[in-house]
C-alpha positions in Angstrom: 14.6 11.3 -18.2 12.5 9.9 -15.4 10.5 6.7 -15.8 7.0 6.8 -14.4 5.1 3.5 -13.6 1.5 3.4 -12.6 -0.1 0.9 -10.3 -3.5 0.4 -8.7 -5.1 -1.0 -5.5 -6.4 -4.5 -5.0 -9.6 -4.7 -7.1 -10.3 -4.7 -10.8 -13.3 -3.0 -12.4 -12.8 -5.2 -15.5 -12.6 -8.7 -14.0 -15.9 -10.2 -12.8 -16.2 -12.2 -9.6 -12.5 -11.7 -8.8 -12.6 -10.1 -5.4 -9.5 -10.9 -3.3 -11.2 -9.6 -0.2 -14.0 -12.0 0.4 -14.6 -12.3 4.2 -16.3 -14.0 7.1 -17.1 -12.3 10.3 -16.6 -14.0 13.7 -20.3 -13.9 14.2 -20.8 -15.9 11.1 -18.0 -18.3 12.2 -19.7 -18.9 15.5 -23.0 -19.8 13.9 -21.4 -22.9 12.5 -21.7 -25.6 15.2 -18.8 -27.7 13.9 -15.7 -25.7 14.7 -13.5 -27.7 12.3 -16.0 -27.2 9.5 -16.0 -23.5 10.2 -12.2 -23.4 10.0 -12.3 -25.3 6.7 -14.8 -22.7 5.4 -12.4 -19.9 6.4 -9.6 -21.7 4.5 -11.8 -22.0 1.4 -12.4 -18.3 1.5 -8.7 -17.5 1.9 -7.9 -19.9 -1.0 -10.5 -18.2 -3.2 -9.0 -14.8 -2.3 -5.5 -16.0 -3.3 -6.9 -17.6 -6.5 -8.5 -14.2 -7.4 -5.2 -12.5 -6.6 -3.5 -14.7 -9.1 -6.2 -13.9 -11.7 -5.6 -10.2 -11.0 -1.9 -10.5 -11.4 -2.4 -12.3 -14.8 -4.8 -9.5 -15.8 -2.0 -7.0 -14.9 0.6 -8.8 -17.0 -1.9 -8.9 -20.0 -2.4 -5.1 -19.4 1.4 -4.4 -19.0 0.9 -3.2 -15.4 4.0 -3.8 -13.2 2.9 -2.3 -9.8 0.0 -3.6 -7.7 -1.1 -3.4 -4.1 -2.3 -6.6 -2.5 -5.3 -6.4 -0.2 -4.6 -6.8 3.5 -7.8 -8.9 3.8 -6.6 -12.1 2.1 -7.1 -14.3 5.2 -10.3 -13.5 7.2 -9.9 -13.8 11.0 -6.3 -14.7 10.7 -5.3 -13.0 14.0 -8.6 -13.3 15.9 -8.1 -14.0 19.5 -10.4 -17.0 19.4 -8.6 -18.6 16.5 -5.0 -18.4 17.6 -4.7 -22.2 17.3 -5.5 -22.1 13.6 -2.5 -22.7 11.4 -3.9 -20.6 8.5 -0.6 -20.7 6.5 -0.4 -24.4 6.1 -3.1 -24.9 3.4 -2.1 -21.6 1.6 1.6 -22.2 1.1 1.4 -23.7 -2.3 -0.7 -20.9 -3.8 1.3 -18.2 -2.0 4.4 -19.7 -3.6 2.8 -19.7 -7.0 1.8 -16.0 -6.6 5.3 -15.1 -5.6 6.9 -17.0 -8.5 4.5 -15.3 -10.9 5.3 -11.8 -9.6 9.0 -12.5 -9.8 8.8 -14.0 -13.3 7.0 -11.0 -14.6 8.8 -8.4 -12.5 5.7 -7.1 -10.8 6.2 -4.9 -7.7 3.7 -5.8 -5.0 3.2 -4.4 -1.6 0.6 -4.0 1.2 -1.2 -1.1 3.0 -2.6 -2.4 6.4 -5.9 -1.0 7.7 -6.1 2.1 9.8 -6.4 0.1 13.0 -2.6 -0.7 12.8 -1.2 1.9 15.1 2.4 1.8 16.1 2.1 5.0 18.1 -0.9 3.8 20.1 -1.1 4.8 23.8 -2.7 1.4 24.5 -0.5 -1.7 24.9 -3.1 -4.2 23.5 -3.5 -2.1 20.3 0.2 -2.0 19.8 0.4 -5.7 20.3 -2.4 -6.4 17.8 -0.7 -4.0 15.4 2.5 -5.9 15.6 0.7 -9.2 15.0 -1.1 -7.8 12.0 2.3 -6.6 10.6 3.7 -10.1 11.2 0.9 -11.6 9.1 1.9 -9.4 6.2 5.6 -10.4 6.8 4.7 -14.1 6.8 2.6 -13.7 3.6 5.5 -12.1 1.8 8.0 -14.7 3.0 5.6 -17.5 1.9 5.6 -15.9 -1.5 9.4 -15.8 -1.6 9.3 -12.0 -1.8 11.9 -9.9 0.1 9.7 -8.1 2.7 12.0 -5.0 2.7 9.9 -1.8 2.1 6.7 -3.7 1.1 4.3 -2.3 3.7 3.2 1.3 3.7 1.4 2.8 6.7 0.3 6.0 8.3 2.1 7.3 11.4 -1.0 6.7 13.4 -3.2 8.6 15.9 -2.4 12.3 16.6 -4.3 12.3 19.9 -4.3 16.2 19.7 -0.6 16.1 20.6 1.5 16.0 17.5 5.0 16.1 19.1 4.1 13.6 21.8 2.5 11.3 19.2 5.6 11.4 17.1 7.9 10.6 20.1 5.6 7.8 21.1 6.0 6.3 17.6 9.8 6.4 18.2 9.5 4.8 21.6 7.1 2.0 20.4 9.3 1.5 17.3 12.0 0.1 19.6 9.8 -2.9 20.5 9.0 -3.7 16.8 11.1 -6.7 15.6 13.9 -5.6 13.2 12.5 -7.8 10.4 9.2 -5.9 10.7 10.9 -2.5 10.9 12.6 -3.2 7.6 9.3 -3.9 5.9 7.7 -0.6 6.7 7.3 2.7 4.7 5.5 5.7 6.1 3.2 8.2 4.3 2.0 11.6 5.2 -1.8 11.7 5.8 -4.6 14.2 5.3 -5.6 15.1 8.8 -2.9 14.3 11.4 0.7 14.2 10.3 2.1 16.5 7.6 4.9 15.8 5.2 7.4 17.5 7.6 6.1 15.5 10.6 6.5 12.3 8.7 9.9 13.2 7.4 11.0 13.8 11.0 10.3 10.1 11.7 11.6 8.8 8.4 14.9 10.5 8.8 15.3 9.7 12.5 14.5 6.0 12.0 15.7 5.4 8.4 12.3 4.7 7.0 11.3 5.5 3.3 8.7 8.1 2.9 5.8 7.5 0.5 4.7 11.0 -0.6 1.0 11.3 -0.9 0.4 14.4 -3.0 -3.3 14.6 -2.5 -2.9 14.2 1.3 -0.3 17.0 1.3 -2.7 19.4 -0.5 -5.4 18.6 2.0 -3.1 18.9 5.1 0.0 21.0 5.3 1.7 23.7 7.2 4.1 24.6 4.4 2.5 24.2 1.0 5.8 24.1 -0.9 6.4 20.4 -0.8 9.1 20.9 -3.5 11.4 22.3 -0.9 11.3 19.0 0.9 11.6 16.7 -2.2 15.3 16.1 -1.8 14.7 15.0 1.7 12.0 12.6 0.6 14.4 11.1 -2.0 17.1 10.7 0.6 14.8 8.5 2.7 15.0 5.9 -0.1 18.8 5.8 -0.4 19.0 2.4 1.3 16.0 0.8 -0.4 16.3 -1.9 -3.1 13.1 -0.5 -4.6 12.4 2.7 -6.7 10.8 5.6 -5.0 7.0 5.2 -4.5 4.3 7.9 -4.2 0.5 7.9 -4.0 -1.6 9.8 -6.5 -5.3 10.6 -6.2 -7.6 13.5 -6.8 -10.2 15.3 -4.7 -13.8 14.1 -5.1 -14.9 17.8 -5.1 -13.9 21.1 -3.6 -16.3 20.5 -0.7 -15.2 16.9 -0.2 -11.5 17.6 -0.9 -10.1 14.8 1.3 -12.3 12.1 -0.4 -10.8 10.3 -3.4 -12.3 10.8 -6.8 -13.2 8.0 -9.2 -10.4 9.0 -11.5 -7.1 10.9 -11.5 -6.9 14.5 -12.6 -4.1 14.5 -15.2 -3.3 18.2 -14.8 -2.9 17.8 -11.0 -0.7 14.7 -11.6 1.5 16.4 -14.1 1.9 19.5 -12.0 3.6 17.1 -9.5 5.6 15.2 -12.2 7.0 18.4 -13.8 8.5 19.3 -10.4 10.3 16.0 -9.9 11.3 15.3 -13.5 15.0 14.5 -13.7 15.5 14.3 -10.0 15.2 10.6 -9.9 15.6 7.8 -12.5 12.2 6.2 -11.7 9.1 6.7 -9.6 6.3 4.2 -9.0 2.9 5.9 -8.6 0.1 4.1 -6.8 -3.3 5.3 -8.0 -5.7 5.5 -5.1 -8.9 6.2 -7.1 -12.3 4.6 -6.6 -12.3 3.1 -10.1 -9.1 1.1 -9.5 -7.6 -0.3 -12.7 -10.1 1.6 -14.8 -8.7 4.8 -13.4 -5.2 3.7 -14.5 -6.4 2.8 -18.0 -8.2 6.2 -18.3 -5.1 8.1 -17.1 -2.8 6.3 -19.6 -5.1 7.1 -22.5 -4.9 10.8 -21.5 -1.1 10.5 -21.0 -0.7 9.2 -24.6 -2.1 12.5 -25.9 0.7 14.6 -24.3 3.7 15.8 -26.2 6.0 15.8 -23.1 6.1 12.0 -22.6 7.4 8.9 -24.4 5.3 5.8 -23.8 7.1 2.6 -22.7 4.1 0.2 -22.4 0.6 0.0 -21.1 1.3 1.6 -17.7 4.8 3.2 -18.0 6.3 6.3 -19.7 9.2 8.6 -19.8 9.0 12.2 -18.8 10.8 14.3 -21.3 
């Protein structure tokens, strides 16, 4: 039997006033005449984001959820070129350590998904440099939590620039300047417009990177619709990982807006995927990328409970028969 665990992204629809992504723009920062006071305000926002993250993790434990994606916006302006002298980690270390200890105690799998502007295959040197700095921020956050950074950061391949082959090779070239510690942190996913499952597998196999299969993206963008033929290759990309295989699940908003994520997950679409992979792996962690976040997870679990082909384990996990 295969164990299926569900997770959700960053925000809760149930907890009030618990956003972990409160922010401050640089324009707002500049309006504060006292620069030290402005920095202290940034630190208060970051601390509030971390406090809310801890609240969300406690909510997850109470709801028996073992898989959660941290927001990449925990520390506003952390890498801004005008704030490079700001030691943003110093006031946050205690709370970051508490978050890490909590996740380890309750065996919660956590990871990140940096924003779309992180482009390893960029043609512009300054974008590559900024991308590496952003990835370093994620690495330092995980290290401060005491979490092994290995395979904790999922990303897209990057820009296609209307030249798929050249863009893939540029990723390989630029990968060589990425510090090894950051390389080990990264997973890649297929996307819905630029790089198919086969394109992404090419990089993952060549560079020994785990592939996070996004089923919805594949349905929106593919050359060969039979993803099942590539599943063994996907599994093999995880052979050196300390973590279970991960995938993304979401549903189209509509036939017309197929690429957009729906509020909830279509259970029939999800189980069409699960039936194909059942028994091929001992466990799969499925990150729900739905607009209604944890509410979508709870809604899906209630539907799963009605099925005869599963055995429930807890509030977010079940066996496939």
